[in-house]
N, CA, C and O atoms as a Tinker XYZ file with bonds, in Angstrom:
   344  protein
     1  N      0.849000   -1.169000    0.000000    73     2
     2  CA     0.000000    0.000000    0.000000    64     1     3
     3  C      0.893000    1.229000    0.000000    63     2     4     5
     4  O      1.895000    1.287000    0.712000    81     3
     5  N      0.520000    2.192000   -0.795000    73     3     6
     6  CA     1.240000    3.451000   -0.854000    64     5     7
     7  C      0.425000    4.476000   -0.078000    63     6     8     9
     8  O     -0.753000    4.692000   -0.366000    81     7
     9  N      1.052000    5.100000    0.897000    73     7    10
    10  CA     0.387000    6.130000    1.692000    64     9    11
    11  C      0.977000    7.464000    1.264000    63    10    12    13
    12  O      2.181000    7.690000    1.383000    81    11
    13  N      0.120000    8.340000    0.768000    73    11    14
    14  CA     0.553000    9.614000    0.218000    64    13    15
    15  C      0.002000   10.734000    1.089000    63    14    16    17
    16  O     -1.214000   10.881000    1.213000    81    15
    17  N      0.883000   11.526000    1.694000    73    15    18
    18  CA     0.460000   12.605000    2.573000    64    17    19
    19  C      0.362000   13.959000    1.865000    63    18    20    21
    20  O      0.059000   14.968000    2.501000    81    19
    21  N      0.615000   13.986000    0.562000    73    19    22
    22  CA     0.491000   15.225000   -0.179000    64    21    23
    23  C     -0.969000   15.638000   -0.261000    63    22    24    25
    24  O     -1.853000   14.795000   -0.412000    81    23
    25  N     -1.218000   16.943000   -0.159000    73    23    26
    26  CA    -2.598000   17.437000   -0.251000    64    25    27
    27  C     -3.128000   17.334000   -1.671000    63    26    28    29
    28  O     -4.304000   17.043000   -1.890000    81    27
    29  N     -2.251000   17.574000   -2.627000    73    27    30
    30  CA    -2.631000   17.455000   -4.038000    64    29    31
    31  C     -2.158000   16.090000   -4.518000    63    30    32    33
    32  O     -0.958000   15.817000   -4.565000    81    31
    33  N     -3.104000   15.245000   -4.868000    73    31    34
    34  CA    -2.782000   13.889000   -5.299000    64    33    35
    35  C     -2.325000   13.892000   -6.751000    63    34    36    37
    36  O     -3.048000   14.345000   -7.638000    81    35
    37  N     -1.144000   13.393000   -6.981000    73    35    38
    38  CA    -0.614000   13.283000   -8.333000    64    37    39
    39  C     -0.798000   11.861000   -8.824000    63    38    40    41
    40  O     -0.696000   10.904000   -8.057000    81    39
    41  N     -1.067000   11.738000  -10.094000    73    39    42
    42  CA    -1.144000   10.408000  -10.695000    64    41    43
    43  C      0.288000    9.882000  -10.805000    63    42    44    45
    44  O      1.130000   10.486000  -11.470000    81    43
    45  N      0.546000    8.787000  -10.168000    73    43    46
    46  CA     1.894000    8.234000  -10.139000    64    45    47
    47  C      2.029000    7.098000  -11.142000    63    46    48    49
    48  O      1.049000    6.467000  -11.537000    81    47
    49  N      3.248000    6.862000  -11.534000    73    47    50
    50  CA     3.520000    5.723000  -12.395000    64    49    51
    51  C      3.326000    4.450000  -11.583000    63    50    52    53
    52  O      3.518000    4.451000  -10.368000    81    51
    53  N      2.948000    3.375000  -12.246000    73    51    54
    54  CA     2.777000    2.105000  -11.514000    64    53    55
    55  C      4.091000    1.674000  -10.862000    63    54    56    57
    56  O      5.161000    1.772000  -11.463000    81    55
    57  N      3.989000    1.199000   -9.631000    73    55    58
    58  CA     5.147000    0.738000   -8.886000    64    57    59
    59  C      5.444000   -0.709000   -9.271000    63    58    60    61
    60  O      4.551000   -1.556000   -9.251000    81    59
    61  N      6.681000   -0.986000   -9.619000    73    59    62
    62  CA     7.065000   -2.356000   -9.974000    64    61    63
    63  C      8.193000   -2.814000   -9.065000    63    62    64    65
    64  O      9.131000   -2.067000   -8.783000    81    63
    65  N      8.085000   -4.042000   -8.618000    73    63    66
    66  CA     9.111000   -4.673000   -7.792000    64    65    67
    67  C      9.470000   -5.988000   -8.466000    63    66    68    69
    68  O      8.614000   -6.847000   -8.679000    81    67
    69  N     10.745000   -6.133000   -8.797000    73    67    70
    70  CA    11.256000   -7.315000   -9.490000    64    69    71
    71  C     10.433000   -7.622000  -10.745000    63    70    72    73
    72  O     10.126000   -8.778000  -11.035000    81    71
    73  N     10.088000   -6.579000  -11.471000    73    71    74
    74  CA     9.380000   -6.752000  -12.732000    64    73    75
    75  C      7.881000   -6.953000  -12.614000    63    74    76    77
    76  O      7.202000   -7.031000  -13.638000    81    75
    77  N      7.329000   -7.040000  -11.391000    73    75    78
    78  CA     5.889000   -7.227000  -11.214000    64    77    79
    79  C      5.262000   -5.926000  -10.732000    63    78    80    81
    80  O      5.789000   -5.265000   -9.838000    81    79
    81  N      4.140000   -5.569000  -11.328000    73    79    82
    82  CA     3.435000   -4.351000  -10.947000    64    81    83
    83  C      2.685000   -4.581000   -9.640000    63    82    84    85
    84  O      1.985000   -5.580000   -9.475000    81    83
    85  N      2.844000   -3.630000   -8.711000    73    83    86
    86  CA     2.173000   -3.709000   -7.407000    64    85    87
    87  C      0.775000   -3.122000   -7.556000    63    86    88    89
    88  O      0.604000   -2.015000   -8.067000    81    87
    89  N     -0.211000   -3.872000   -7.108000    73    87    90
    90  CA    -1.606000   -3.428000   -7.205000    64    89    91
    91  C     -1.866000   -2.316000   -6.190000    63    90    92    93
    92  O     -1.436000   -2.403000   -5.039000    81    91
    93  N     -2.562000   -1.288000   -6.619000    73    91    94
    94  CA    -2.930000   -0.183000   -5.747000    64    93    95
    95  C     -4.342000   -0.447000   -5.235000    63    94    96    97
    96  O     -5.270000   -0.626000   -6.023000    81    95
    97  N     -4.503000   -0.471000   -3.907000    73    95    98
    98  CA    -5.797000   -0.738000   -3.290000    64    97    99
    99  C     -6.144000    0.391000   -2.327000    63    98   100   101
   100  O     -5.268000    1.123000   -1.865000    81    99
   101  N     -7.435000    0.520000   -2.035000    73    99   102
   102  CA    -7.881000    1.542000   -1.085000    64   101   103
   103  C     -7.701000    1.092000    0.353000    63   102   104   105
   104  O     -7.444000    1.916000    1.230000    81   103
   105  N     -7.833000   -0.210000    0.608000    73   103   106
   106  CA    -7.651000   -0.736000    1.961000    64   105   107
   107  C     -7.317000   -2.218000    1.875000    63   106   108   109
   108  O     -7.555000   -2.870000    0.858000    81   107
   109  N     -6.751000   -2.739000    2.979000    73   107   110
   110  CA    -6.468000   -4.159000    3.053000    64   109   111
   111  C     -6.542000   -4.601000    4.509000    63   110   112   113
   112  O     -6.511000   -3.778000    5.424000    81   111
   113  N     -6.638000   -5.905000    4.707000    73   111   114
   114  CA    -6.734000   -6.473000    6.046000    64   113   115
   115  C     -5.382000   -7.039000    6.449000    63   114   116   117
   116  O     -4.774000   -7.815000    5.711000    81   115
   117  N     -4.919000   -6.640000    7.627000    73   115   118
   118  CA    -3.652000   -7.121000    8.163000    64   117   119
   119  C     -3.856000   -7.420000    9.636000    63   118   120   121
   120  O     -4.195000   -6.528000   10.413000    81   119
   121  N     -3.650000   -8.678000   10.027000    73   119   122
   122  CA    -3.837000   -9.120000   11.413000    64   121   123
   123  C     -5.218000   -8.733000   11.937000    63   122   124   125
   124  O     -5.346000   -8.194000   13.036000    81   123
   125  N     -6.235000   -9.008000   11.150000    73   123   126
   126  CA    -7.651000   -8.772000   11.479000    64   125   127
   127  C     -8.015000   -7.303000   11.643000    63   126   128   129
   128  O     -9.068000   -6.994000   12.199000    81   127
   129  N     -7.179000   -6.404000   11.178000    73   127   130
   130  CA    -7.487000   -4.977000   11.208000    64   129   131
   131  C     -7.535000   -4.457000    9.782000    63   130   132   133
   132  O     -6.688000   -4.793000    8.953000    81   131
   133  N     -8.522000   -3.645000    9.514000    73   131   134
   134  CA    -8.639000   -3.043000    8.193000    64   133   135
   135  C     -7.832000   -1.751000    8.187000    63   134   136   137
   136  O     -8.040000   -0.875000    9.027000    81   135
   137  N     -6.923000   -1.641000    7.248000    73   135   138
   138  CA    -6.072000   -0.463000    7.126000    64   137   139
   139  C     -6.412000    0.229000    5.815000    63   138   140   141
   140  O     -6.333000   -0.376000    4.745000    81   139
   141  N     -6.791000    1.501000    5.904000    73   139   142
   142  CA    -7.133000    2.284000    4.715000    64   141   143
   143  C     -5.922000    3.087000    4.283000    63   142   144   145
   144  O     -5.042000    3.389000    5.090000    81   143
   145  N     -5.883000    3.433000    3.001000    73   143   146
   146  CA    -4.727000    4.165000    2.496000    64   145   147
   147  C     -4.644000    5.597000    3.023000    63   146   148   149
   148  O     -3.593000    6.229000    2.916000    81   147
   149  N     -5.744000    6.122000    3.595000    73   147   150
   150  CA    -5.699000    7.455000    4.203000    64   149   151
   151  C     -5.482000    7.372000    5.717000    63   150   152   153
   152  O     -5.513000    8.391000    6.408000    81   151
   153  N     -5.264000    6.159000    6.229000    73   151   154
   154  CA    -4.988000    5.886000    7.649000    64   153   155
   155  C     -6.121000    6.326000    8.573000    63   154   156   157
   156  O     -5.869000    6.695000    9.721000    81   155
   157  N     -7.347000    6.293000    8.100000    73   155   158
   158  CA    -8.520000    6.575000    8.924000    64   157   159
   159  C     -9.049000    5.255000    9.486000    63   158   160   161
   160  O     -8.837000    4.197000    8.894000    81   159
   161  N     -9.741000    5.316000   10.632000    73   159   162
   162  CA   -10.208000    4.120000   11.326000    64   161   163
   163  C    -11.657000    3.772000   11.013000    63   162   164   165
   164  O    -12.169000    2.774000   11.519000    81   163
   165  N    -12.322000    4.566000   10.198000    73   163   166
   166  CA   -13.758000    4.365000    9.973000    64   165   167
   167  C    -14.072000    2.970000    9.438000    63   166   168   169
   168  O    -14.963000    2.301000    9.962000    81   167
   169  N    -13.370000    2.527000    8.421000    73   167   170
   170  CA   -13.665000    1.222000    7.821000    64   169   171
   171  C    -13.437000    0.080000    8.822000    63   170   172   173
   172  O    -14.211000   -0.877000    8.858000    81   171
   173  N    -12.386000    0.180000    9.624000    73   171   174
   174  CA   -12.114000   -0.848000   10.628000    64   173   175
   175  C    -13.204000   -0.857000   11.704000    63   174   176   177
   176  O    -13.636000   -1.923000   12.142000    81   175
   177  N    -13.644000    0.324000   12.125000    73   175   178
   178  CA   -14.697000    0.414000   13.149000    64   177   179
   179  C    -16.013000   -0.176000   12.654000    63   178   180   181
   180  O    -16.701000   -0.880000   13.393000    81   179
   181  N    -16.355000    0.112000   11.417000    73   179   182
   182  CA   -17.589000   -0.439000   10.837000    64   181   183
   183  C    -17.500000   -1.956000   10.756000    63   182   184   185
   184  O    -18.481000   -2.648000   11.031000    81   183
   185  N    -16.343000   -2.479000   10.384000    73   183   186
   186  CA   -16.150000   -3.929000   10.281000    64   185   187
   187  C    -16.296000   -4.602000   11.651000    63   186   188   189
   188  O    -16.972000   -5.625000   11.766000    81   187
   189  N    -15.671000   -4.038000   12.682000    73   187   190
   190  CA   -15.770000   -4.610000   14.028000    64   189   191
   191  C    -17.195000   -4.523000   14.568000    63   190   192   193
   192  O    -17.673000   -5.456000   15.214000    81   191
   193  N    -17.866000   -3.420000   14.309000    73   191   194
   194  CA   -19.257000   -3.269000   14.746000    64   193   195
   195  C    -20.141000   -4.335000   14.103000    63   194   196   197
   196  O    -21.013000   -4.905000   14.759000    81   195
   197  N    -19.914000   -4.599000   12.826000    73   195   198
   198  CA   -20.694000   -5.594000   12.106000    64   197   199
   199  C    -20.476000   -6.993000   12.693000    63   198   200   201
   200  O    -21.426000   -7.752000   12.881000    81   199
   201  N    -19.205000   -7.323000   12.982000    73   199   202
   202  CA   -18.919000   -8.644000   13.545000    64   201   203
   203  C    -19.532000   -8.804000   14.936000    63   202   204   205
   204  O    -20.073000   -9.863000   15.258000    81   203
   205  N    -19.452000   -7.762000   15.757000    73   203   206
   206  CA   -20.021000   -7.825000   17.104000    64   205   207
   207  C    -21.547000   -7.930000   17.033000    63   206   208   209
   208  O    -22.157000   -8.652000   17.822000    81   207
   209  N    -22.157000   -7.217000   16.098000    73   207   210
   210  CA   -23.614000   -7.262000   15.945000    64   209   211
   211  C    -24.086000   -8.668000   15.547000    63   210   212   213
   212  O    -25.130000   -9.127000   16.011000    81   211
   213  N    -23.321000   -9.344000   14.695000    73   211   214
   214  CA   -23.664000  -10.711000   14.307000    64   213   215
   215  C    -23.645000  -11.642000   15.515000    63   214   216   217
   216  O    -24.506000  -12.513000   15.637000    81   215
   217  N    -22.686000  -11.468000   16.397000    73   215   218
   218  CA   -22.580000  -12.335000   17.568000    64   217   219
   219  C    -23.648000  -12.011000   18.609000    63   218   220   221
   220  O    -24.047000  -12.886000   19.378000    81   219
   221  N    -24.114000  -10.766000   18.642000    73   219   222
   222  CA   -25.190000  -10.406000   19.570000    64   221   223
   223  C    -26.466000  -11.171000   19.256000    63   222   224   225
   224  O    -27.265000  -11.434000   20.155000    81   223
   225  N    -26.666000  -11.529000   18.006000    73   223   226
   226  CA   -27.829000  -12.339000   17.634000    64   225   227
   227  C    -27.829000  -13.652000   18.410000    63   226   228   229
   228  O    -28.867000  -14.080000   18.916000    81   227
   229  N    -26.659000  -14.291000   18.504000    73   227   230
   230  CA   -26.573000  -15.557000   19.234000    64   229   231
   231  C    -26.796000  -15.351000   20.725000    63   230   232   233
   232  O    -27.409000  -16.190000   21.384000    81   231
   233  N    -26.304000  -14.240000   21.258000    73   231   234
   234  CA   -26.522000  -13.948000   22.675000    64   233   235
   235  C    -28.016000  -13.754000   22.954000    63   234   236   237
   236  O    -28.527000  -14.245000   23.961000    81   235
   237  N    -28.708000  -13.048000   22.074000    73   235   238
   238  CA   -30.152000  -12.862000   22.252000    64   237   239
   239  C    -30.905000  -14.188000   22.149000    63   238   240   241
   240  O    -31.862000  -14.429000   22.885000    81   239
   241  N    -30.462000  -15.041000   21.227000    73   239   242
   242  CA   -31.105000  -16.349000   21.069000    64   241   243
   243  C    -30.926000  -17.190000   22.326000    63   242   244   245
   244  O    -31.869000  -17.836000   22.784000    81   243
   245  N    -29.727000  -17.184000   22.880000    73   243   246
   246  CA   -29.487000  -17.921000   24.125000    64   245   247
   247  C    -30.342000  -17.363000   25.255000    63   246   248   249
   248  O    -30.848000  -18.119000   26.084000    81   247
   249  N    -30.503000  -16.049000   25.293000    73   247   250
   250  CA   -31.323000  -15.439000   26.328000    64   249   251
   251  C    -32.788000  -15.853000   26.187000    63   250   252   253
   252  O    -33.462000  -16.101000   27.186000    81   251
   253  N    -33.282000  -15.929000   24.943000    73   251   254
   254  CA   -34.672000  -16.363000   24.721000    64   253   255
   255  C    -34.883000  -17.816000   25.121000    63   254   256   257
   256  O    -35.997000  -18.215000   25.459000    81   255
   257  N    -33.816000  -18.605000   25.082000    73   255   258
   258  CA   -33.913000  -20.012000   25.482000    64   257   259
   259  C    -33.719000  -20.197000   26.981000    63   258   260   261
   260  O    -33.573000  -21.323000   27.458000    81   259
   261  N    -33.717000  -19.101000   27.719000    73   259   262
   262  CA   -33.590000  -19.095000   29.181000    64   261   263
   263  C    -32.313000  -19.780000   29.660000    63   262   264   265
   264  O    -32.334000  -20.565000   30.608000    81   263
   265  N    -31.205000  -19.473000   28.992000    73   263   266
   266  CA   -29.906000  -19.990000   29.421000    64   265   267
   267  C    -29.483000  -19.227000   30.668000    63   266   268   269
   268  O    -29.803000  -18.049000   30.821000    81   267
   269  N    -28.766000  -19.900000   31.553000    73   267   270
   270  CA   -28.308000  -19.313000   32.807000    64   269   271
   271  C    -27.540000  -18.014000   32.531000    63   270   272   273
   272  O    -26.787000  -17.919000   31.562000    81   271
   273  N    -27.745000  -17.016000   33.402000    73   271   274
   274  CA   -27.121000  -15.711000   33.210000    64   273   275
   275  C    -25.594000  -15.791000   33.254000    63   274   276   277
   276  O    -24.933000  -15.038000   32.538000    81   275
   277  N    -25.021000  -16.657000   34.051000    73   275   278
   278  CA   -23.553000  -16.790000   34.112000    64   277   279
   279  C    -23.001000  -17.299000   32.780000    63   278   280   281
   280  O    -21.915000  -16.893000   32.363000    81   279
   281  N    -23.733000  -18.172000   32.120000    73   279   282
   282  CA   -23.295000  -18.673000   30.811000    64   281   283
   283  C    -23.388000  -17.558000   29.777000    63   282   284   285
   284  O    -22.528000  -17.440000   28.904000    81   283
   285  N    -24.443000  -16.732000   29.878000    73   283   286
   286  CA   -24.563000  -15.592000   28.968000    64   285   287
   287  C    -23.404000  -14.617000   29.142000    63   286   288   289
   288  O    -22.869000  -14.096000   28.163000    81   287
   289  N    -23.024000  -14.376000   30.383000    73   287   290
   290  CA   -21.898000  -13.481000   30.652000    64   289   291
   291  C    -20.609000  -14.073000   30.109000    63   290   292   293
   292  O    -19.802000  -13.351000   29.524000    81   291
   293  N    -20.399000  -15.359000   30.286000    73   291   294
   294  CA   -19.190000  -16.007000   29.760000    64   293   295
   295  C    -19.174000  -15.971000   28.234000    63   294   296   297
   296  O    -18.123000  -15.767000   27.628000    81   295
   297  N    -20.329000  -16.168000   27.617000    73   295   298
   298  CA   -20.417000  -16.079000   26.154000    64   297   299
   299  C    -20.059000  -14.671000   25.687000    63   298   300   301
   300  O    -19.303000  -14.501000   24.730000    81   299
   301  N    -20.605000  -13.666000   26.366000    73   299   302
   302  CA   -20.315000  -12.283000   25.985000    64   301   303
   303  C    -18.825000  -11.995000   26.096000    63   302   304   305
   304  O    -18.229000  -11.436000   25.175000    81   303
   305  N    -18.225000  -12.372000   27.212000    73   303   306
   306  CA   -16.803000  -12.082000   27.425000    64   305   307
   307  C    -15.911000  -12.847000   26.455000    63   306   308   309
   308  O    -14.894000  -12.323000   26.001000    81   307
   309  N    -16.281000  -14.068000   26.139000    73   307   310
   310  CA   -15.441000  -14.884000   25.254000    64   309   311
   311  C    -15.584000  -14.490000   23.791000    63   310   312   313
   312  O    -14.593000  -14.456000   23.061000    81   311
   313  N    -16.785000  -14.195000   23.361000    73   311   314
   314  CA   -17.022000  -13.971000   21.933000    64   313   315
   315  C    -17.097000  -12.473000   21.590000    63   314   316   317
   316  O    -16.313000  -11.982000   20.778000    81   315
   317  N    -18.019000  -11.770000   22.196000    73   315   318
   318  CA   -18.281000  -10.384000   21.786000    64   317   319
   319  C    -17.201000   -9.436000   22.302000    63   318   320   321
   320  O    -16.714000   -8.585000   21.557000    81   319
   321  N    -16.829000   -9.577000   23.558000    73   319   322
   322  CA   -15.812000   -8.692000   24.125000    64   321   323
   323  C    -14.467000   -8.874000   23.437000    63   322   324   325
   324  O    -13.711000   -7.914000   23.292000    81   323
   325  N    -14.163000  -10.091000   23.013000    73   323   326
   326  CA   -12.896000  -10.321000   22.320000    64   325   327
   327  C    -12.871000   -9.634000   20.953000    63   326   328   329
   328  O    -11.807000   -9.229000   20.485000    81   327
   329  N    -14.027000   -9.501000   20.317000    73   327   330
   330  CA   -14.103000   -8.787000   19.037000    64   329   331
   331  C    -13.899000   -7.290000   19.256000    63   330   332   333
   332  O    -13.163000   -6.644000   18.511000    81   331
   333  N    -14.551000   -6.745000   20.276000    73   331   334
   334  CA   -14.508000   -5.304000   20.507000    64   333   335
   335  C    -13.178000   -4.829000   21.075000    63   334   336   337
   336  O    -12.846000   -3.651000   20.945000    81   335
   337  N    -12.420000   -5.703000   21.692000    73   335   338
   338  CA   -11.160000   -5.280000   22.315000    64   337   339
   339  C     -9.955000   -5.481000   21.405000    63   338   340   341
   340  O     -8.819000   -5.395000   21.871000    81   339
   341  N    -10.169000   -5.743000   20.139000    73   339   342
   342  CA    -9.044000   -5.906000   19.206000    64   341   343
   343  C     -8.374000   -4.598000   18.952000    63   342   344
   344  O     -7.407000   -4.536000   18.193000    81   343
């Protein structure tokens, strides 16, 4: 990824390493974190929110099945809290 801090964006020549052209992307995932080329956290935050929201569905389902509250707390700490604390 090329990070350009210039205010005026110039069209650059394609970057080649050992004869292969490097693909230019807007963002990529590295160690479960989304990194954008402008170094903003918005895309990563949206991704983590989405993953946590998916897991909340299972927590609500367990609650509707009258699962013990201690098990619900352990599920939250193991699954949802681990997503949010990345």
